[in-house]
C-alpha positions as CSV (number, residue, x, y, z in Angstrom):
1,M,-28.5,-13.8,7.8
2,A,-25.9,-11.3,6.7
3,T,-28.3,-8.1,7.2
4,S,-31.5,-7.8,8.3
5,V,-34.0,-4.7,8.4
6,T,-37.1,-3.8,10.1
7,T,-39.9,-1.8,8.5
8,S,-40.2,0.1,11.8
9,S,-36.7,1.5,11.4
10,P,-34.3,2.6,8.9
11,N,-31.5,0.7,11.4
12,I,-29.5,-2.7,9.8
13,R,-28.3,-4.9,11.9
14,S,-25.1,-6.7,10.4
15,L,-23.1,-9.9,10.9
16,I,-20.9,-8.9,7.6
17,P,-17.7,-8.1,9.1
18,A,-18.0,-11.1,11.5
19,R,-18.2,-13.3,8.8
20,V,-15.4,-12.1,6.6
21,D,-12.9,-11.7,9.6
22,R,-13.7,-15.5,10.6
23,L,-12.3,-16.4,6.7
24,P,-9.1,-17.9,6.5
25,W,-6.7,-17.0,3.7
26,S,-7.8,-18.5,0.2
27,K,-6.9,-18.4,-3.4
28,F,-9.7,-15.7,-3.4
29,H,-7.7,-13.4,-1.4
30,T,-4.0,-13.9,-3.2
31,R,-6.2,-13.3,-6.7
32,L,-7.6,-10.4,-5.2
33,V,-4.1,-8.8,-4.0
34,I,-2.4,-9.8,-6.9
35,A,-5.3,-7.9,-9.6
36,L,-5.0,-5.0,-6.7
37,G,-1.4,-4.8,-6.6
38,V,-1.3,-4.0,-10.7
39,A,-1.6,-0.1,-9.6
40,W,1.6,-0.6,-7.2
41,I,3.4,-2.3,-9.8
42,L,2.6,0.4,-12.4
43,D,3.5,3.2,-10.2
44,G,6.6,1.3,-9.3
45,L,7.5,0.7,-13.3
46,E,6.7,4.7,-13.8
47,I,9.0,5.6,-11.2
48,T,11.7,3.4,-12.5
49,I,11.6,4.7,-15.9
50,A,11.1,8.0,-15.2
51,S,14.2,8.0,-13.1
52,N,16.2,5.5,-16.0
53,V,15.4,7.9,-18.8
54,G,16.3,10.8,-16.9
55,P,19.5,10.9,-18.0
56,D,18.9,9.8,-21.5
57,L,16.6,13.0,-21.8
58,T,19.7,15.1,-21.0
59,L,21.5,14.4,-24.3
60,H,21.7,16.4,-27.4
61,N,20.2,13.9,-29.5
62,T,17.1,13.3,-27.4
63,L,15.1,16.5,-25.8
64,N,18.5,18.6,-24.3
65,M,16.8,18.9,-20.7
66,S,19.0,20.1,-18.0
67,A,18.9,18.3,-14.6
68,G,16.1,20.8,-13.3
69,A,13.8,20.2,-16.1
70,V,14.1,16.6,-15.8
71,S,13.5,16.5,-12.2
72,D,9.9,18.6,-13.0
73,I,8.9,15.4,-14.9
74,A,8.4,13.9,-11.7
75,W,7.1,17.0,-10.0
76,W,4.0,17.2,-13.1
77,Y,3.5,13.2,-12.5
78,L,3.2,13.5,-8.8
79,I,0.6,16.9,-9.2
80,G,-1.5,14.3,-11.3
81,E,-1.6,11.8,-8.6
82,V,-2.6,14.4,-6.4
83,I,-5.7,15.3,-8.7
84,G,-6.5,12.2,-9.2
85,A,-6.1,10.8,-5.8
86,L,-8.9,13.6,-4.8
87,F,-11.3,13.9,-7.8
88,F,-11.8,10.1,-8.1
89,G,-11.3,9.0,-4.5
90,R,-14.7,10.8,-4.3
91,L,-16.2,8.6,-6.7
92,S,-14.5,5.5,-4.8
93,D,-17.9,4.9,-3.0
94,K,-20.5,6.3,-5.4
95,L,-18.9,4.0,-8.4
96,G,-17.7,1.2,-6.7
97,R,-14.0,-0.1,-6.0
98,R,-14.3,-1.9,-9.2
99,N,-15.4,0.4,-11.7
100,L,-13.0,3.1,-10.2
101,F,-10.2,0.2,-10.6
102,M,-11.1,0.1,-14.4
103,V,-11.6,3.7,-15.1
104,T,-8.5,5.1,-13.6
105,L,-6.1,2.1,-15.1
106,G,-7.8,3.4,-18.7
107,V,-6.9,7.2,-17.5
108,Y,-3.1,5.9,-16.7
109,L,-2.8,3.8,-20.2
110,I,-4.1,7.0,-22.1
111,G,-1.3,9.1,-20.6
112,S,1.5,6.7,-20.9
113,G,0.6,6.0,-24.3
114,L,0.3,9.7,-25.1
115,T,3.8,10.1,-23.3
116,A,5.4,8.0,-26.1
117,F,4.4,10.5,-29.1
118,T,6.3,13.5,-27.1
119,P,8.0,15.1,-30.2
120,A,12.1,16.6,-30.1
121,G,13.0,19.9,-29.8
122,G,11.8,23.5,-28.6
123,Y,9.3,23.7,-26.5
124,W,7.7,20.0,-26.9
125,F,8.5,19.3,-23.2
126,I,5.5,21.2,-22.2
127,F,3.7,18.2,-24.4
128,L,5.6,15.7,-22.2
129,Y,4.6,17.3,-18.7
130,A,1.0,17.4,-19.4
131,T,1.0,13.8,-20.3
132,R,2.8,12.9,-17.1
133,V,-0.2,14.7,-15.5
134,I,-2.4,12.2,-17.0
135,A,-0.9,9.2,-16.0
136,G,-0.5,10.5,-12.7
137,M,-4.0,10.9,-12.4
138,G,-5.2,7.6,-13.1
139,I,-2.5,6.1,-10.3
140,G,-3.7,8.6,-7.9
141,G,-7.4,7.2,-8.5
142,E,-5.9,3.7,-8.1
143,Y,-4.4,4.2,-5.0
144,A,-7.6,5.6,-3.5
145,A,-9.9,2.6,-4.5
146,I,-7.2,-0.1,-4.0
147,N,-5.7,0.5,-0.5
148,S,-9.1,0.6,1.0
149,A,-10.3,-2.6,-1.1
150,I,-7.5,-4.4,-0.1
151,D,-8.4,-4.0,3.5
152,E,-12.0,-4.6,3.0
153,M,-11.5,-7.8,1.0
154,I,-14.9,-7.5,-0.8
155,P,-17.4,-9.5,1.5
156,E,-19.8,-12.0,0.3
157,I,-16.7,-14.6,-0.8
158,E,-17.9,-17.4,1.7
159,A,-18.8,-19.8,-1.3
160,D,-15.4,-19.3,-2.9
161,V,-13.4,-20.1,0.0
162,A,-15.4,-22.8,1.2
163,A,-14.8,-24.6,-1.5
164,T,-11.2,-24.6,-0.9
165,K,-10.9,-24.7,2.8
166,G,-14.1,-27.0,3.2
167,D,-16.6,-26.0,6.4
168,L,-16.3,-22.6,8.1
169,P,-16.0,-21.8,11.8
170,P,-19.5,-21.1,12.7
171,V,-20.5,-17.0,13.1
172,D,-20.7,-15.6,17.0
173,P,-24.0,-13.9,16.8
174,S,-22.9,-11.7,19.7
175,K,-20.6,-9.6,17.1
176,E,-23.7,-8.4,15.2
177,I,-23.6,-4.8,15.1
178,E,-26.6,-2.1,14.2
179,I,-25.8,0.5,11.6
180,R,-28.0,3.5,10.5
181,P,-27.3,4.1,6.6
182,T,-25.4,7.6,6.2
183,D,-25.1,9.8,3.3
184,Q,-21.8,10.6,1.3
185,I,-19.4,12.2,3.5
186,G,-17.9,15.2,1.5
187,Y,-14.1,16.4,2.0
188,L,-15.3,19.3,4.0
189,A,-17.0,16.9,6.4
190,L,-14.4,14.5,6.4
191,T,-11.6,17.1,7.6
192,K,-14.2,17.4,10.6
193,V,-13.8,13.5,11.2
194,L,-10.3,13.3,10.5
195,F,-9.3,16.3,13.0
196,Q,-12.1,16.6,15.6
197,R,-13.0,12.4,16.0
198,Y,-9.1,11.2,15.4
199,P,-6.4,14.3,15.7
200,S,-3.8,11.8,16.8
201,R,-4.5,9.3,14.3
202,S,-4.7,12.3,11.6
203,I,-1.2,13.4,12.6
204,L,0.2,9.9,12.5
205,G,-1.0,9.2,8.9
206,A,-0.1,12.6,7.7
207,A,3.6,12.0,9.3
208,L,3.8,8.8,8.0
209,M,2.7,9.4,4.4
210,I,4.4,12.9,3.8
211,T,7.8,11.7,5.2
212,Q,8.3,8.7,3.2
213,S,6.4,10.3,-0.1
214,F,9.2,12.9,0.3
215,L,12.3,10.7,0.9
216,Y,11.3,8.0,-1.6
217,N,10.5,10.6,-4.6
218,A,13.5,12.9,-3.9
219,I,15.9,10.2,-4.2
220,F,14.6,7.7,-6.4
221,F,13.6,10.2,-9.2
222,T,16.5,11.9,-9.4
223,Y,18.9,8.6,-8.5
224,G,20.2,8.2,-12.4
225,L,20.7,12.1,-12.4
226,V,23.0,11.7,-9.2
227,L,25.0,8.6,-11.1
228,L,25.5,10.9,-14.1
229,Y,26.6,13.9,-13.0
230,F,28.8,13.1,-9.9
231,F,29.7,9.7,-10.4
232,K,30.0,9.7,-14.3
233,V,27.7,6.9,-14.9
234,P,26.9,6.8,-18.9
235,A,23.3,8.0,-19.6
236,T,22.8,4.5,-21.3
237,D,24.3,2.6,-18.0
238,T,22.5,4.0,-15.3
239,A,19.7,1.1,-15.5
240,Y,22.1,-1.7,-14.6
241,Y,22.3,0.4,-10.9
242,F,18.9,0.7,-10.5
243,M,18.9,-3.3,-10.2
244,A,20.1,-3.4,-6.8
245,F,17.9,-0.4,-5.6
246,A,14.8,-2.7,-6.8
247,V,15.9,-5.6,-4.8
248,G,16.4,-3.4,-1.8
249,N,12.9,-2.1,-2.2
250,L,11.2,-5.3,-2.7
251,L,13.3,-7.1,0.2
252,G,12.3,-5.0,2.7
253,P,8.7,-5.6,2.8
254,L,8.6,-9.3,2.1
255,T,11.2,-10.0,5.0
256,L,9.9,-7.3,7.6
257,G,6.2,-7.0,6.6
258,R,4.7,-10.3,8.7
259,L,7.0,-8.4,12.0
260,F,4.5,-5.8,11.3
261,D,1.6,-7.9,12.9
262,T,4.0,-10.3,15.5
263,V,6.0,-7.7,17.0
264,G,3.6,-4.9,16.5
265,R,2.7,-1.7,14.3
266,R,4.5,0.8,17.0
267,K,7.9,-0.9,17.0
268,M,8.3,-1.9,13.5
269,I,6.7,1.7,12.2
270,S,9.1,3.7,14.5
271,G,11.8,1.4,14.1
272,T,12.2,1.3,10.4
273,Y,11.4,5.0,9.9
274,I,14.2,5.9,12.3
275,L,17.0,3.2,11.0
276,S,16.4,4.1,7.7
277,G,16.6,8.1,8.7
278,V,19.9,7.4,10.5
279,L,21.5,5.2,7.5
280,L,20.6,8.0,5.2
281,A,22.4,10.5,7.1
282,I,25.3,8.5,7.6
283,S,25.5,8.1,3.7
284,A,24.9,11.6,3.1
285,E,28.2,12.3,4.9
286,L,30.1,9.6,2.8
287,F,28.6,11.2,-0.4
288,R,29.5,15.0,1.3
289,V,33.3,13.7,1.6
290,G,33.5,11.9,-1.8
291,A,34.2,8.3,-0.2
292,L,31.5,6.7,-2.2
293,N,31.7,5.8,-5.5
294,A,28.7,4.5,-8.0
295,V,29.0,0.9,-6.6
296,T,29.2,1.8,-3.1
297,Q,26.7,4.5,-3.2
298,T,24.0,2.1,-4.7
299,I,24.9,-0.3,-1.7
300,C,24.2,2.2,0.7
301,W,21.0,3.3,-0.9
302,T,20.0,-0.1,-1.2
303,V,20.5,-0.6,2.3
304,V,18.6,2.7,3.6
305,F,15.5,1.5,1.1
306,F,15.3,-1.7,2.7
307,F,13.9,-0.3,5.9
308,A,12.4,2.7,4.3
309,S,10.5,0.5,1.8
310,A,8.8,-1.8,4.4
311,G,8.1,1.4,6.8
312,A,6.5,3.4,3.7
313,S,4.2,0.1,3.3
314,A,3.1,0.5,6.4
315,G,2.3,3.9,5.9
316,Y,-0.1,3.1,3.7
317,L,-1.3,0.0,5.5
318,T,-1.6,2.5,8.4
319,V,-4.1,5.0,7.0
320,S,-6.5,2.3,5.1
321,E,-6.9,0.6,8.5
322,V,-7.2,3.5,11.5
323,F,-10.1,5.1,10.1
324,P,-14.2,4.0,9.8
325,L,-15.4,2.2,6.8
326,E,-17.5,5.3,5.3
327,V,-13.9,7.6,4.9
328,R,-11.6,5.5,4.7
329,A,-11.3,5.9,1.0
330,K,-11.4,9.3,0.8
331,A,-8.5,9.7,3.8
332,I,-6.5,7.6,2.3
333,A,-7.1,10.0,-1.1
334,V,-6.6,12.9,1.1
335,F,-3.5,11.7,2.9
336,F,-2.0,10.2,-0.4
337,A,-2.4,13.7,-2.1
338,V,-1.0,16.1,0.8
339,A,2.2,13.4,0.7
340,Q,2.5,13.2,-3.1
341,L,2.6,17.5,-2.8
342,F,5.8,17.0,-0.5
343,G,7.0,14.3,-2.9
344,A,6.7,16.6,-5.9
345,F,8.6,19.4,-3.7
346,G,11.2,17.0,-2.7
347,S,12.0,15.5,-6.3
348,H,11.8,19.2,-7.7
349,W,14.1,20.3,-5.1
350,Y,16.5,17.3,-5.5
351,G,16.6,17.7,-9.0
352,H,17.8,21.5,-8.9
353,L,20.2,20.7,-6.2
354,I,22.1,18.4,-8.7
355,G,22.9,21.5,-10.6
356,N,25.6,20.4,-12.9
357,G,27.2,18.1,-10.6
358,T,29.7,20.1,-9.1
359,D,28.2,21.3,-5.7
360,R,28.0,18.0,-3.1
361,G,27.4,20.5,-0.5
362,A,24.0,21.4,-1.5
363,L,22.6,17.8,-2.0
364,F,24.2,16.9,1.1
365,A,22.1,19.1,2.5
366,G,18.8,17.7,0.8
367,Y,19.7,14.1,1.7
368,I,20.0,15.3,5.7
369,V,16.0,17.1,5.3
370,G,15.4,13.9,4.0
371,A,17.0,11.8,6.9
372,A,15.2,14.1,9.4
373,A,12.1,13.8,7.8
374,M,12.1,10.1,8.4
375,I,13.4,10.1,11.8
376,L,10.6,12.7,12.6
377,G,7.8,10.2,11.2
378,G,9.2,7.1,13.4
379,V,9.3,9.8,16.7
380,I,5.7,10.8,15.9
381,A,4.6,7.0,15.2
382,I,6.3,6.3,18.7
383,F,3.6,8.1,20.1
384,C,0.4,8.1,17.9
385,A,0.5,4.7,16.1
386,V,-2.2,2.5,16.9
387,D,-1.8,-1.0,18.1
388,A,-3.7,-2.5,15.3
389,E,-2.3,-6.0,15.0
390,G,-4.6,-8.9,15.3
391,K,-7.7,-6.9,15.5
392,S,-10.4,-6.3,12.8
393,L,-11.3,-3.3,11.2
394,E,-14.6,-2.6,13.2
395,D,-12.8,-3.1,16.0
396,V,-9.4,-0.6,15.4
397,A,-12.3,2.1,14.0
398,T,-15.7,1.7,14.5
399,P,-18.2,2.6,11.5
400,L,-19.9,6.2,11.8
401,S,-22.5,4.7,10.9
402,V,-22.8,2.3,14.0
403,I,-25.3,2.9,16.2
404,A,-24.3,0.0,18.6
405,K,-21.7,-2.7,19.0
406,P,-22.2,-6.2,21.3
407,A,-20.8,-5.8,24.8
408,Q,-18.3,-8.3,24.0
409,T,-16.4,-6.7,21.2
410,I,-16.3,-3.5,23.5
411,F,-14.8,-5.5,26.4
412,R,-12.5,-7.2,24.1
413,T,-10.8,-4.2,22.8
414,G,-10.7,-2.1,26.1
415,A,-12.7,0.6,27.2
416,P,-15.7,2.6,24.5
417,P,-13.7,5.0,22.3
418,T,-13.5,8.3,23.5
419,A,-15.2,11.3,21.7
420,S,-11.7,12.4,20.3
421,E,-10.1,8.9,19.3
422,G,-13.5,6.8,18.4
């Protein structure tokens, strides 16, 4: 039996976590990850499209916007993600991951559709900003639901897995946990849980999310403008350079992702963050002295983001696995929202540093700040990262509602959690 409850006690005894953890990977898991990965794809498309069309929006026959105004499109989109993450993150447990996924997807589609109707001339760029806020709200809400759902993998799927994998291994009855259902946890109570019970994990999550968001959004949203103003690439041709950039972003997580489970979270997160920061600092100096052209600049950033994208993916993974089940979706929403605020600032700042493309020194300073941020995130990971590889989520972070865990589980993961780290 998965769960049991007696009339004399409100407590519930459950084997669901143990049942899910013993399941081998199957077609069900693949379909689920693909479905939930839609939000990641949409967000990637949004960033790529915005970066590509940015130079075109500076032309007189389109919206005739300045580099700073174009970069502010990213600002408003990321502000929308902040609003969406906090608003919909609060509803993730109430509506359910599946319902929230559909609602937020609808919000995103409405915002994106309205963007296409932006008129040219005058102050209609304000309409463009407003539609970007709506689209961002949808994507921000998607992240709150999806990152937690991917980890939890939606229990009670045994029949589907057994149909393709055959008989499943038996469930160890000693892994049964006893829980007491709790009320919804608001953001105020969440803050108390995060920074009183899990202070170092909260510092880790904030550092990883903020630093990667600042770097990624600042550089990627303004990449097309850098090509246009500093390397004189025609606005109609900047899209070609994004292909190599996109390849680096894809290959990083694909080739390095498995190492986060074999080499370990601590070594890989700190290594990818620090290495990407060092490489960015080197490429920034080459940019400052004019040693790069459009092609070699693209190659440099492709290498930088090969490592940075793998580290950034691990940042999302970390926040989604190191906090208890009851606050997981809200924790993702909070850290995502805070990180996107820094990402919005980064894209806005970098856009204005570009100016008219005559001052390389100003943009160089921005790149050095981004490099330092990534290195700082890596250093924090050295001291605060959680060695979660190969462990169940309940072992990494005991649910707040758990009254008792089996002695075998506690013995296997070391001493019982302290009051500060849970």
